[in-house]
C-alpha positions in Angstrom: -34.1 -89.9 231.5 -36.2 -88.4 234.3 -34.1 -85.3 234.4 -34.4 -84.8 230.6 -38.2 -85.2 230.8 -38.4 -82.8 233.7 -36.3 -80.2 231.9 -38.4 -80.5 228.7 -41.6 -80.3 230.8 -40.3 -77.1 232.6 -39.3 -75.4 229.4 -42.7 -76.1 227.8 -44.5 -75.0 230.9 -42.5 -71.7 231.0 -43.1 -71.0 227.3 -46.8 -71.7 227.7 -47.0 -69.4 230.7 -45.2 -66.6 228.9 -47.5 -66.8 225.9 -50.7 -67.3 227.8 -49.9 -64.5 230.2 -49.6 -62.1 227.3 -52.6 -63.4 225.3 -54.9 -60.6 226.6 -52.5 -57.9 225.6 -51.8 -56.3 222.2 -49.0 -58.1 220.5 -47.9 -60.3 217.6 -47.5 -64.1 217.6 -45.4 -65.7 214.9 -44.7 -69.3 213.7 -41.0 -69.5 213.4 -38.9 -71.8 211.1 -35.1 -71.5 211.1 -32.3 -73.1 209.2 -28.6 -72.7 210.1 -25.2 -74.2 210.9 -23.6 -74.7 214.3 -19.9 -74.9 215.2 -19.0 -77.6 217.7 -16.0 -77.7 220.0 -13.4 -79.5 218.0 -12.1 -81.7 220.8 -15.7 -82.8 221.6 -16.4 -83.5 217.9 -13.3 -85.6 217.5 -14.1 -87.7 220.6 -17.7 -88.2 219.3 -16.6 -89.0 215.8 -18.5 -86.2 214.0 -17.4 -83.1 212.1 -17.2 -79.9 214.1 -20.0 -78.3 212.1 -23.6 -79.5 211.7 -26.8 -78.3 210.1 -29.6 -77.2 212.4 -33.3 -76.6 212.2 -35.7 -74.9 214.6 -39.5 -74.8 214.7 -41.3 -72.8 217.3 -43.4 -69.8 218.3 -42.5 -66.2 219.0 -44.6 -63.7 220.9 -43.8 -60.0 220.6 -45.1 -57.6 223.2 -44.2 -54.0 222.6 -40.4 -54.3 222.2 -39.9 -57.6 224.0 -39.7 -61.0 222.3 -40.4 -64.4 223.9 -39.6 -67.5 221.9 -39.7 -71.3 222.4 -39.9 -74.5 220.5 -38.1 -77.6 219.2 -34.9 -78.0 217.2 -32.5 -80.5 215.9 -28.9 -80.9 214.8 -28.0 -83.0 211.7 -24.4 -84.1 212.3 -21.9 -84.9 209.6 -20.8 -88.4 210.9 -17.3 -89.9 210.7 -18.1 -93.1 212.5 -21.3 -94.2 210.8 -22.1 -97.9 210.6 -24.2 -100.4 208.6 -26.3 -103.4 209.7 -28.2 -106.1 208.0 -31.9 -105.6 208.7 -35.2 -107.5 207.9 -38.4 -105.6 207.3 -41.9 -106.6 208.3 -42.3 -108.7 205.1 -39.2 -110.7 205.7 -37.1 -108.9 203.1 -33.4 -108.5 204.0 -31.3 -105.4 203.2 -28.4 -103.4 204.5 -29.2 -100.1 206.3 -26.8 -97.3 207.2 -26.9 -95.2 210.3 -27.5 -91.4 210.6 -26.7 -89.1 213.4 -28.8 -86.3 214.8 -30.0 -84.5 217.9 -33.4 -83.3 219.2 -33.5 -80.1 221.2 -35.8 -77.7 223.1 -35.1 -74.0 223.5 -36.4 -70.9 225.1 -35.2 -67.3 224.8 -36.2 -63.7 225.5 -34.9 -60.5 224.0 -35.4 -56.8 223.1 -36.1 -55.3 219.7 -35.3 -51.8 218.4 -36.8 -50.5 215.1 -34.3 -48.9 212.8 -37.1 -48.1 210.4 -40.6 -49.4 209.7 -39.1 -52.4 208.0 -35.7 -53.0 209.7 -35.3 -54.1 213.3 -32.3 -55.1 215.4 -32.7 -57.5 218.3 -30.7 -59.0 221.1 -31.8 -62.3 222.6 -30.6 -64.5 225.4 -31.7 -68.0 225.9 -31.1 -71.6 226.7 -31.0 -74.7 224.5 -31.2 -78.3 225.9 -30.2 -81.4 223.9 -32.8 -83.9 224.8 -31.4 -86.7 222.7 -28.3 -87.1 220.5 -27.4 -90.4 218.9 -26.0 -92.4 215.9 -28.6 -95.0 214.9 -30.5 -96.7 212.1 -33.9 -95.1 211.7 -37.0 -97.2 212.3 -35.1 -100.1 213.6 -35.8 -101.3 217.2 -33.1 -104.0 217.5 -30.3 -102.1 215.7 -27.3 -100.7 217.5 -27.5 -97.2 218.9 -24.6 -95.0 220.1 -25.1 -91.8 222.2 -23.4 -88.7 220.9 -22.5 -86.6 223.8 -22.9 -83.0 222.6 -24.4 -80.4 225.0 -25.9 -77.0 224.1 -26.4 -74.4 226.8 -27.0 -70.6 227.3 -26.4 -68.2 224.5 -26.7 -64.6 223.4 -28.0 -63.8 219.9 -27.9 -60.5 218.1 -30.1 -60.5 215.0 -31.2 -58.2 212.2 -34.7 -58.6 210.8 -36.7 -57.3 207.8 -40.5 -57.0 208.2 -42.0 -57.9 204.9 -45.6 -56.5 205.2 -47.6 -57.5 208.3 -47.4 -61.3 207.8 -43.7 -62.2 207.2 -40.5 -61.4 209.0 -37.0 -62.5 207.8 -34.0 -62.5 210.1 -30.3 -63.3 210.1 -29.3 -64.6 213.5 -25.9 -65.2 215.1 -25.7 -67.1 218.4 -22.6 -67.2 220.7 -22.9 -70.0 223.2 -21.6 -69.3 226.7 -21.8 -72.9 228.0 -21.9 -76.4 226.6 -20.1 -77.9 223.6 -21.6 -75.6 220.9 -19.4 -72.6 220.1 -21.6 -70.6 217.7 -24.6 -70.7 215.4 -25.4 -68.7 212.2 -29.0 -69.1 211.0 -31.7 -67.7 208.7 -35.0 -67.3 210.4 -38.5 -66.9 208.8 -41.5 -65.9 211.0 -45.1 -65.9 209.9 -47.6 -63.9 211.9 -50.9 -65.6 212.9 
């Protein structure tokens, strides 16, 4: 737990340092929302009782300075579970019901890359980064005494080519492919929306 907290703290600190260090310079800052699907090592998925593909979401910030991009934020995996469970629960009013588990992960990430403009609207970009799975489990939401099972899936370092379309000055749309070089995630294909602020 201490290691996870230290890792998150270091990533957040590094992201903040990069963004604040460039705050005085000309550049663009974007709020980024991303939806996609990851492919998980099949052997790991079988052991953990999940499908080898999962939906993903990311929310973060991106700073562009000349041709360089710096990004960081939070993310999550929504697993397709093969070993879900149900438990009888009692709410705060004493009502009894049966609740089913869900499985997900919470992540932090940081990456850096270089952009090249093909035209005034289209850009290509190559990023490299690191994603850390801070928590990953199968559990019943909002239940303190229910069972909880850790799902051992690790992310890691990756490279990510992307193509982006600049829609005016405020919105950028991107298609991103990530190839993971370490951990249990094999690849990731995602659609990325970035709003300038």
